[in-house]
C-alpha positions as CSV (number, residue, x, y, z in Angstrom):
1,M,0.0,0.0,0.0
2,G,2.6,2.6,1.1
3,G,1.9,6.2,1.7
4,K,-0.3,7.5,4.4
5,E,-2.1,5.3,6.9
6,I,-5.8,4.9,6.3
7,L,-8.2,6.3,9.0
8,Y,-11.9,5.3,8.5
9,I,-14.6,7.7,9.5
10,S,-17.8,5.9,10.1
11,G,-21.4,6.8,11.0
12,H,-23.9,4.3,12.3
13,Q,-25.8,1.5,10.8
14,I,-28.9,2.5,8.8
15,P,-27.3,5.9,8.2
16,D,-29.3,9.1,8.2
17,T,-28.1,12.5,6.8
18,D,-26.1,13.4,9.9
19,S,-24.3,10.0,9.9
20,I,-23.3,10.3,6.2
21,C,-22.5,14.0,6.1
22,S,-20.6,14.2,9.3
23,A,-18.3,11.3,8.2
24,I,-17.6,13.2,4.9
25,A,-17.0,16.5,6.6
26,Y,-14.8,15.1,9.3
27,A,-12.8,13.1,6.8
28,E,-12.0,16.4,5.0
29,L,-10.9,18.0,8.3
30,K,-8.6,15.0,9.2
31,N,-7.1,15.0,5.7
32,R,-6.2,18.7,6.0
33,T,-4.8,18.6,9.6
34,T,-3.3,15.1,10.1
35,D,-1.0,12.7,8.3
36,Y,-3.8,10.1,7.9
37,E,-5.6,9.4,4.7
38,A,-9.1,9.8,6.1
39,V,-11.8,7.8,4.3
40,P,-15.5,8.2,5.0
41,I,-17.5,5.0,5.0
42,R,-21.1,4.0,5.3
43,L,-22.7,1.0,6.9
44,G,-25.9,1.0,4.9
45,D,-27.8,2.5,2.0
46,V,-28.1,6.3,1.5
47,N,-31.6,7.5,2.0
48,A,-33.4,9.9,-0.4
49,E,-32.8,13.0,1.7
50,T,-29.1,12.3,2.0
51,Q,-28.8,11.6,-1.7
52,F,-30.4,14.9,-2.5
53,A,-27.7,16.7,-0.4
54,L,-24.9,14.7,-2.0
55,N,-26.2,15.4,-5.5
56,Y,-26.7,19.1,-4.7
57,F,-23.1,19.6,-3.6
58,G,-21.6,17.2,-6.1
59,V,-20.2,14.8,-3.4
60,K,-19.8,11.1,-3.9
61,P,-21.4,8.9,-1.2
62,P,-18.9,7.2,1.1
63,A,-17.9,3.7,0.1
64,F,-20.0,0.9,1.7
65,R,-18.1,-1.2,4.2
66,D,-19.5,-3.7,6.6
67,T,-16.3,-5.1,8.1
68,M,-13.1,-3.9,9.7
69,Q,-11.3,-7.0,8.6
70,A,-8.1,-6.1,6.8
71,Q,-7.9,-6.6,3.1
72,L,-5.0,-7.2,0.8
73,S,-5.4,-3.6,-0.6
74,E,-4.5,-2.3,2.8
75,I,-1.1,-3.9,3.2
76,D,2.2,-3.6,1.4
77,I,2.9,-6.4,-1.1
78,D,5.9,-7.2,-3.2
79,T,6.3,-5.4,-6.5
80,S,5.0,-7.2,-9.6
81,Y,7.6,-8.5,-11.9
82,G,5.4,-9.7,-14.8
83,I,7.5,-11.0,-17.7
84,S,6.7,-12.1,-21.2
85,P,6.3,-15.8,-21.9
86,M,9.2,-15.4,-24.4
87,T,11.6,-14.1,-21.8
88,T,14.8,-16.2,-21.6
89,L,15.4,-18.5,-18.6
90,A,18.7,-16.6,-18.1
91,R,16.9,-13.2,-17.8
92,A,14.2,-14.6,-15.5
93,T,16.8,-16.1,-13.2
94,Q,18.6,-12.7,-13.1
95,I,15.4,-10.9,-12.2
96,I,14.6,-13.4,-9.4
97,Q,18.1,-13.1,-7.9
98,E,18.5,-9.3,-8.2
99,N,15.1,-8.6,-6.7
100,H,15.1,-11.4,-4.1
101,Q,12.0,-13.0,-5.5
102,N,10.7,-16.6,-5.1
103,S,8.8,-16.6,-8.4
104,L,7.8,-14.4,-11.3
105,S,4.4,-14.0,-13.0
106,I,4.2,-14.7,-16.7
107,V,1.8,-12.3,-18.3
108,D,0.3,-11.6,-21.7
109,D,0.3,-8.2,-23.5
110,D,-2.6,-7.0,-21.3
111,Q,-0.6,-7.9,-18.1
112,K,-3.1,-10.7,-17.3
113,L,-1.6,-13.8,-15.7
114,I,-1.0,-16.9,-17.8
115,G,1.5,-18.7,-15.7
116,V,4.2,-18.6,-12.9
117,I,7.9,-19.6,-12.9
118,S,9.6,-20.2,-9.7
119,L,13.1,-21.0,-8.5
120,S,12.0,-24.5,-8.0
121,N,10.8,-24.7,-11.6
122,I,14.3,-23.6,-12.7
123,T,16.3,-25.8,-10.5
124,N,14.2,-28.9,-11.2
125,S,14.5,-28.4,-14.9
126,Y,18.2,-29.0,-14.9
127,A,17.6,-32.4,-13.4
128,T,14.7,-33.4,-15.4
129,V,14.3,-31.7,-18.8
130,W,17.7,-30.7,-20.1
131,N,19.2,-32.7,-23.0
132,D,20.9,-31.8,-26.2
133,N,17.7,-31.1,-28.1
134,I,16.2,-28.7,-25.5
135,L,16.2,-25.7,-27.8
136,G,14.3,-27.6,-30.5
137,R,11.7,-29.0,-28.1
138,S,11.1,-25.6,-26.5
139,E,10.9,-23.8,-29.9
140,T,13.4,-21.3,-28.7
141,P,13.5,-18.2,-30.9
142,L,16.8,-17.2,-32.5
143,E,16.5,-13.8,-30.6
144,N,16.8,-15.7,-27.3
145,I,20.0,-17.4,-28.4
146,V,21.5,-14.2,-29.5
147,E,20.6,-12.5,-26.2
148,V,22.0,-15.1,-23.8
149,L,25.3,-15.4,-25.8
150,S,25.6,-11.6,-26.1
151,G,26.1,-12.4,-29.8
152,Q,25.4,-11.0,-33.2
153,V,24.0,-12.4,-36.4
154,V,26.7,-12.8,-39.0
155,Y,24.5,-14.3,-41.7
156,M,20.8,-14.9,-42.0
157,P,19.4,-16.7,-45.0
158,E,16.2,-15.6,-46.6
159,N,14.6,-18.9,-45.7
160,P,16.4,-20.2,-42.7
161,R,16.2,-23.8,-41.5
162,E,14.1,-24.9,-38.6
163,R,16.0,-25.3,-35.4
164,T,14.6,-28.7,-34.5
165,G,17.8,-30.6,-33.9
166,S,20.3,-31.0,-31.1
167,I,23.2,-28.9,-29.7
168,H,26.7,-30.1,-30.6
169,I,30.2,-28.9,-30.4
170,H,32.4,-29.6,-33.4
171,A,35.3,-31.2,-31.6
172,M,36.1,-34.4,-33.4
173,D,36.8,-36.1,-36.7
174,H,34.0,-37.9,-38.5
175,I,31.6,-35.2,-37.2
176,N,29.1,-36.2,-39.9
177,E,28.4,-39.3,-37.8
178,V,27.3,-37.1,-34.9
179,I,25.8,-33.9,-36.4
180,G,22.6,-34.1,-38.4
181,E,20.4,-31.7,-40.3
182,N,18.9,-28.7,-38.4
183,D,21.3,-29.1,-35.5
184,I,22.8,-26.2,-33.7
185,V,26.6,-26.5,-33.8
186,V,29.3,-24.6,-31.8
187,V,32.5,-24.1,-33.8
188,G,35.6,-22.0,-33.6
189,D,37.8,-20.4,-36.3
190,R,38.7,-23.6,-38.2
191,A,37.6,-23.3,-41.8
192,K,37.4,-27.1,-42.2
193,A,35.0,-27.5,-39.2
194,Q,32.9,-24.6,-40.4
195,E,32.6,-26.1,-44.0
196,E,31.8,-29.6,-42.7
197,T,29.1,-28.2,-40.4
198,I,27.5,-26.1,-43.2
199,R,27.5,-29.0,-45.7
200,I,25.8,-31.3,-43.2
201,G,22.9,-28.8,-43.2
202,A,23.1,-27.5,-39.6
203,S,20.4,-24.9,-38.8
204,V,22.8,-22.6,-36.9
205,I,26.5,-22.5,-36.4
206,I,27.9,-20.4,-33.5
207,L,31.4,-19.0,-33.8
208,T,32.9,-18.7,-30.4
209,N,35.6,-16.3,-29.2
210,N,34.4,-13.8,-31.8
211,A,35.8,-16.0,-34.6
212,H,35.2,-15.0,-38.2
213,L,33.5,-16.9,-40.9
214,A,36.2,-18.3,-43.2
215,E,36.5,-17.0,-46.8
216,G,33.9,-18.4,-49.1
217,M,31.7,-19.8,-46.3
218,E,29.0,-17.1,-46.6
219,E,28.1,-18.3,-50.1
220,L,28.0,-21.8,-48.8
221,C,25.7,-20.8,-46.0
222,K,23.4,-19.2,-48.6
223,T,23.3,-22.5,-50.5
224,Y,22.6,-24.6,-47.5
225,R,20.4,-22.0,-45.7
226,V,22.5,-22.0,-42.6
227,T,22.3,-19.1,-40.0
228,V,25.6,-17.9,-38.5
229,L,26.1,-16.3,-35.1
230,R,29.2,-14.9,-33.4
231,T,29.7,-14.7,-29.6
232,P,32.6,-13.4,-27.5
233,N,32.2,-16.4,-25.2
234,S,34.4,-19.4,-25.1
235,T,33.2,-22.8,-26.3
236,Y,32.6,-24.0,-22.8
237,S,30.6,-20.9,-21.8
238,T,28.6,-21.0,-25.0
239,A,27.6,-24.6,-24.4
240,R,26.7,-23.8,-20.8
241,L,24.6,-20.7,-21.8
242,L,22.7,-22.1,-24.7
243,P,20.1,-24.0,-22.5
244,Q,19.3,-20.8,-20.7
245,A,17.9,-19.3,-23.9
246,V,14.8,-21.5,-23.4
247,P,11.7,-19.2,-23.1
248,V,10.0,-19.3,-19.7
249,R,6.7,-20.5,-21.3
250,F,8.4,-23.9,-21.6
251,L,8.9,-24.3,-17.9
252,M,6.1,-22.2,-16.4
253,T,3.3,-23.6,-14.3
254,S,-0.1,-22.7,-15.8
255,E,-2.4,-25.2,-14.1
256,G,-3.6,-25.1,-10.5
257,L,-2.4,-21.6,-9.9
258,V,-3.5,-19.9,-6.6
259,T,-4.0,-16.2,-6.9
260,F,-5.5,-13.5,-4.8
261,H,-7.3,-10.2,-5.5
262,R,-6.6,-6.9,-3.8
263,S,-10.2,-6.9,-2.4
264,E,-9.9,-10.2,-0.5
265,D,-9.9,-10.3,3.3
266,L,-6.7,-11.3,4.9
267,D,-8.3,-14.0,7.0
268,E,-9.4,-15.7,3.8
269,V,-5.9,-15.3,2.4
270,R,-4.4,-16.9,5.5
271,E,-6.8,-19.8,5.3
272,I,-5.9,-20.5,1.6
273,M,-2.2,-20.2,2.3
274,A,-2.4,-22.7,5.1
275,S,-3.8,-25.3,2.7
276,T,-1.2,-24.7,-0.1
277,R,2.5,-24.8,-0.2
278,F,3.6,-22.1,-2.6
279,R,6.2,-19.7,-1.4
280,S,4.5,-16.7,-3.0
281,Y,1.2,-15.9,-4.7
282,P,0.3,-13.5,-7.6
283,V,-2.0,-10.7,-6.6
284,L,-4.5,-9.4,-9.2
285,D,-6.6,-6.3,-9.7
286,G,-10.3,-6.2,-10.6
287,Q,-9.4,-6.8,-14.3
288,G,-7.2,-9.8,-13.6
289,R,-4.0,-7.9,-14.2
290,V,-1.0,-8.8,-12.0
291,V,-0.2,-6.0,-9.5
292,G,2.2,-7.8,-7.2
293,S,2.8,-10.9,-5.1
294,I,2.3,-11.9,-1.5
295,S,4.0,-14.4,0.8
296,R,3.3,-15.6,4.3
297,Y,5.7,-13.0,5.8
298,H,3.4,-10.2,4.6
299,L,0.7,-11.4,7.0
300,I,2.8,-11.3,10.1
301,N,1.8,-8.6,12.6
302,T,-0.9,-7.1,10.3
303,P,-1.9,-3.8,12.0
304,K,-5.5,-3.2,13.0
305,K,-7.6,-0.7,11.0
306,K,-8.1,2.6,12.6
307,I,-11.5,4.2,12.9
308,V,-13.3,7.2,14.1
309,L,-17.0,6.9,15.1
310,V,-19.3,9.8,14.4
311,D,-23.0,10.2,15.3
312,H,-22.9,7.1,17.5
313,N,-21.0,5.6,20.4
314,E,-22.7,2.2,20.7
315,S,-21.0,-0.9,19.4
316,T,-24.4,-2.4,18.4
317,Q,-24.9,0.6,16.0
318,S,-21.5,0.4,14.5
319,V,-19.7,-2.0,12.1
320,P,-20.4,-5.6,13.3
321,D,-16.7,-6.5,13.9
322,L,-15.7,-3.2,15.5
323,N,-13.4,-5.2,17.8
324,R,-11.1,-5.7,14.9
325,A,-10.3,-2.0,14.7
326,D,-8.6,0.5,16.9
327,I,-11.1,3.3,17.8
328,L,-9.1,6.6,17.8
329,E,-12.0,9.1,18.3
330,I,-15.7,9.3,19.0
331,I,-17.6,12.5,17.9
332,D,-21.3,12.3,18.9
333,H,-24.4,14.0,20.3
334,H,-26.1,11.0,21.8
335,R,-26.1,9.4,25.3
336,V,-22.9,7.6,26.2
337,A,-23.3,3.9,25.8
338,N,-21.2,0.8,25.6
339,V,-18.1,1.3,23.5
340,N,-15.0,-0.1,25.2
341,T,-11.5,0.8,24.2
342,P,-8.2,-0.6,25.4
343,S,-6.5,2.8,25.7
344,P,-7.6,6.4,26.1
345,I,-9.1,8.1,23.0
346,Y,-10.4,11.5,22.0
347,F,-14.0,11.5,23.1
348,R,-16.2,14.5,22.3
349,V,-19.9,14.1,23.1
350,M,-22.0,17.3,23.4
351,P,-25.7,17.9,24.0
352,V,-26.4,19.5,20.7
353,G,-28.9,18.7,18.0
354,C,-26.4,17.4,15.4
355,T,-23.0,15.8,15.2
356,S,-22.1,18.2,12.4
357,T,-22.5,21.1,14.8
358,I,-19.6,19.6,16.8
359,I,-17.5,19.0,13.7
360,S,-18.1,22.6,12.5
361,Q,-16.8,23.8,15.9
362,M,-13.7,21.6,15.4
363,Y,-13.1,23.3,12.0
364,F,-13.2,26.8,13.4
365,E,-11.3,25.9,16.6
366,Q,-8.4,24.8,14.3
367,G,-8.7,27.8,12.0
368,V,-9.7,25.7,9.0
369,R,-12.3,27.0,6.6
370,P,-14.3,24.1,5.3
371,S,-14.7,23.6,1.6
372,R,-18.1,24.4,0.0
373,E,-18.8,20.7,-0.2
374,A,-17.9,20.1,3.5
375,A,-19.9,23.1,4.6
376,G,-22.9,21.9,2.5
377,M,-22.7,18.5,4.1
378,M,-22.7,20.0,7.6
379,C,-25.6,22.3,6.8
380,S,-27.6,19.4,5.4
381,A,-27.0,17.4,8.5
382,I,-27.9,20.2,10.9
383,I,-31.1,21.0,9.0
384,S,-32.0,17.4,9.0
385,D,-31.3,16.5,12.6
386,T,-32.9,19.7,14.0
387,L,-35.8,19.8,11.5
388,L,-34.6,23.2,10.4
389,L,-34.0,24.3,14.0
390,R,-37.5,23.3,15.1
391,S,-36.6,20.2,17.0
392,P,-36.4,20.5,20.8
393,T,-32.9,19.1,20.6
394,T,-31.8,22.3,18.8
395,T,-29.3,24.5,20.7
396,A,-27.8,27.9,20.3
397,L,-24.7,26.1,19.0
398,D,-26.7,24.5,16.2
399,R,-28.1,27.8,15.2
400,L,-24.7,29.4,15.2
401,A,-23.1,26.6,13.2
402,L,-25.8,26.8,10.5
403,E,-25.5,30.6,10.4
404,R,-21.7,30.3,9.8
405,L,-21.8,27.5,7.4
406,A,-24.6,28.5,5.1
407,P,-22.6,31.4,3.4
408,I,-19.7,29.0,2.8
409,A,-22.1,26.5,1.3
410,G,-23.7,29.2,-0.8
411,I,-27.3,28.3,0.2
412,N,-30.5,30.0,1.2
413,V,-31.2,27.9,4.3
414,E,-35.1,28.0,4.0
415,E,-35.2,27.3,0.3
416,Y,-32.6,24.5,0.5
417,A,-34.3,22.9,3.5
418,M,-37.7,22.8,1.8
419,A,-36.1,21.2,-1.3
420,M,-34.2,18.6,0.8
421,F,-37.2,17.8,3.0
422,R,-39.4,17.4,-0.1
423,A,-37.0,15.0,-1.6
424,G,-36.6,13.0,1.6
425,T,-40.2,12.9,2.7
426,D,-42.1,11.8,-0.3
427,L,-43.8,8.6,0.9
428,T,-45.6,8.0,-2.4
429,G,-45.2,4.4,-3.4
430,K,-43.1,3.5,-0.4
431,D,-43.1,-0.1,0.7
432,P,-44.0,-0.6,4.4
433,I,-40.7,-2.5,5.0
434,D,-38.8,0.6,3.7
435,L,-40.6,2.9,6.1
436,L,-39.9,0.6,9.0
437,T,-36.3,-0.1,8.4
438,A,-34.8,3.0,6.7
439,D,-34.1,4.9,10.0
440,V,-34.6,2.6,12.9
441,K,-32.7,2.4,16.2
442,P,-32.7,-0.3,18.9
443,F,-33.1,0.3,22.6
444,D,-32.8,-1.8,25.7
445,I,-35.3,-0.5,28.2
446,E,-35.9,-2.2,31.5
447,G,-34.5,-5.4,30.0
448,E,-36.8,-5.3,27.0
449,K,-35.7,-5.0,23.4
450,V,-37.5,-2.1,21.6
451,K,-37.0,-0.6,18.2
452,V,-38.1,2.9,17.1
453,A,-38.3,3.8,13.4
454,Q,-38.9,7.3,12.3
455,V,-39.9,8.9,9.0
456,F,-40.4,12.5,8.2
457,T,-43.1,13.9,5.9
458,L,-44.8,17.1,4.8
459,N,-48.1,15.3,4.7
460,S,-48.8,12.6,7.3
461,H,-52.2,11.9,5.8
462,S,-50.5,10.2,2.9
463,L,-50.1,7.1,5.1
464,V,-53.8,6.6,5.8
465,N,-54.2,3.9,3.1
466,M,-51.1,2.2,4.2
467,E,-52.0,1.6,7.9
468,P,-53.1,-2.0,7.7
469,A,-50.0,-3.0,5.7
470,L,-47.7,-1.0,8.1
471,M,-49.1,-2.7,11.2
472,E,-48.9,-6.2,9.6
473,T,-45.3,-5.6,8.6
474,M,-44.4,-4.1,12.0
475,Q,-45.7,-7.2,13.7
476,Q,-43.8,-9.5,11.5
477,L,-40.5,-7.6,12.2
478,R,-41.2,-7.6,15.9
479,L,-41.7,-11.3,16.0
480,Q,-38.8,-12.1,13.8
481,Q,-36.4,-10.0,15.8
482,G,-37.7,-11.1,19.2
483,L,-38.7,-7.6,20.3
484,S,-41.3,-6.7,22.9
485,T,-42.3,-3.4,21.2
486,Y,-41.9,-1.9,17.7
487,L,-42.8,1.8,17.1
488,L,-43.0,3.8,13.9
489,V,-42.9,7.6,14.4
490,V,-44.3,9.5,11.4
491,T,-43.2,13.1,11.9
492,D,-44.9,16.0,10.1
493,I,-42.0,18.5,10.0
494,F,-44.0,21.7,9.7
495,A,-47.1,20.7,11.7
496,E,-44.6,19.7,14.5
497,N,-46.6,16.6,15.4
498,S,-46.1,12.9,15.0
499,L,-48.3,9.9,14.4
500,I,-47.0,7.0,16.5
501,F,-47.8,3.5,15.5
502,V,-47.2,0.8,18.2
503,D,-47.1,-3.0,17.9
504,G,-46.5,-5.2,20.8
505,E,-46.5,-4.6,24.5
506,H,-47.3,-1.5,26.5
507,A,-49.1,0.4,23.8
508,E,-51.7,1.8,26.2
509,E,-49.0,2.9,28.7
510,I,-47.0,4.6,26.0
511,A,-50.0,6.6,24.7
512,E,-50.9,7.6,28.3
513,E,-47.4,9.1,28.7
514,F,-48.3,11.5,25.8
515,H,-51.8,12.2,27.3
516,A,-53.2,10.7,24.1
517,T,-55.8,8.1,23.2
518,L,-54.8,4.9,21.4
519,E,-56.9,4.2,18.4
520,K,-56.1,1.2,16.2
521,N,-52.6,1.0,17.7
522,C,-52.0,4.6,16.8
523,F,-52.0,7.9,18.6
524,L,-51.0,11.5,17.9
525,G,-47.9,12.9,19.7
526,V,-48.5,16.6,19.8
527,G,-45.3,18.6,19.5
528,L,-43.3,15.4,19.1
529,L,-40.3,15.9,16.8
530,S,-37.4,14.3,18.5
531,R,-37.0,10.6,18.9
532,K,-34.1,11.0,21.2
533,K,-35.2,13.8,23.5
534,Q,-39.0,13.5,23.4
535,L,-39.9,10.0,22.7
536,V,-37.3,7.8,24.3
537,P,-37.7,9.3,27.8
538,K,-41.5,8.9,27.7
539,L,-41.1,5.4,26.3
540,T,-38.7,4.5,29.2
541,A,-41.1,5.9,31.7
542,A,-44.1,4.0,30.2
543,I,-42.3,0.6,30.1
544,G,-41.0,1.2,33.6
545,R,-44.5,2.0,34.9
546,A,-45.8,-1.1,33.2
547,K,-43.1,-3.3,34.6
548,E,-43.8,-1.9,38.1
549,K,-47.4,-3.0,37.9
550,T,-46.4,-6.6,37.3
551,R,-44.0,-6.8,40.2
């Protein structure tokens, strides 16, 4: 990976506008003030309201992530040494030695993997496949021979012979009994040896020690279609080097390859490595191109991911395997819950209406002016969480933050809020399951498991025809999830009231806390806007009172 260490900024599960926008805005601040590469992430789908804000300010939604398990993309791997299948064995060996590699990837013209050659492939070949016709069997190109010998072409016929024969050294009388047509023959400067080799019909003669072709031999080579090479190497060195001209495609392993992709989890990589015995493994990108290699030593002491939690501080609302990560900071405006950390962290929880209010303070405290995009995200979050400063959770700090951020974002707050709410509260054609799960939070009250979903609308009467389906779906969810009570709060932003649908236990007691009458499992919460500040305390009191009656 290299470069800066990644720091993930994460809101809660089933993210709302504050959760998404705060993560984006805080990531910008961390990128401008720290050495981390801060990356905002989301743990669920972006809702319609949030998508409007993202589209308006031209901001991409955070990448979805549901695990803190490390991936290959997040650790350093070895550099890729992808070589052509026609690369000489000599060159491949040199690359392996110079770069301290165990193996090399063989790739096509598009850098896609076609095979692997390892040190074991090379060493085993000397014991099993080498003989005097190795160049013919491997269909070694002439270019490879010239390369390994540091040679030059002295003569090339228009129609050269096929190099299908064996390798020989002209070192004895009666050579015609040993050398055959299309053989490759190593000779010196003796004219007689050169002539005999040519007339036999060798495919290639190799002149060692930079010897010259004897007078009249070039015409003879033309007649017999013999190729002539010259090399500065001795006869011994030439004979030793020739087998190393073999192209790596002849020795590579192409079947049963084990590869990994950059997106794979390290735990899965470890498991596969434990069941195989390769010393290194090619790593591919999304297009199947080789980007590097990995060995077991890369997986030793893999550091934990680092994460900042925004808009929540409960492990149950965070990424499921939060324990895999190191929590560095928590920025929130909710009650303090149950996140445990092994060491001290920066913990900033304030009784304000929106997490982005806190983050805006952090910008200004550090003398950093947010970009238009970051300011727009924070404005959107504050407008959403405070219902345009109408919610009882609204504080003077929220008002001040919105006042300071709006000019930077370049928005008319009232006009922008109406457009955003209109985009996010259109319930036309909504499926009951969407209304009940888009923004829902779990609570443990007096030992009972409760969930409260909330949707906002500009017209609560649009739900009249959906009530039977809503109640049926709510009951199904409650039973499936083992809850005692499931509530749906339908909040009319500008009427500043909420319809509260209740399924399960304590419906009468909950309605009584609001001094309301329950009708068909529904009652009107006058002035109810805030789930956190207005509903949950009364819900807690109602369940507590009901439990007291049974004691």
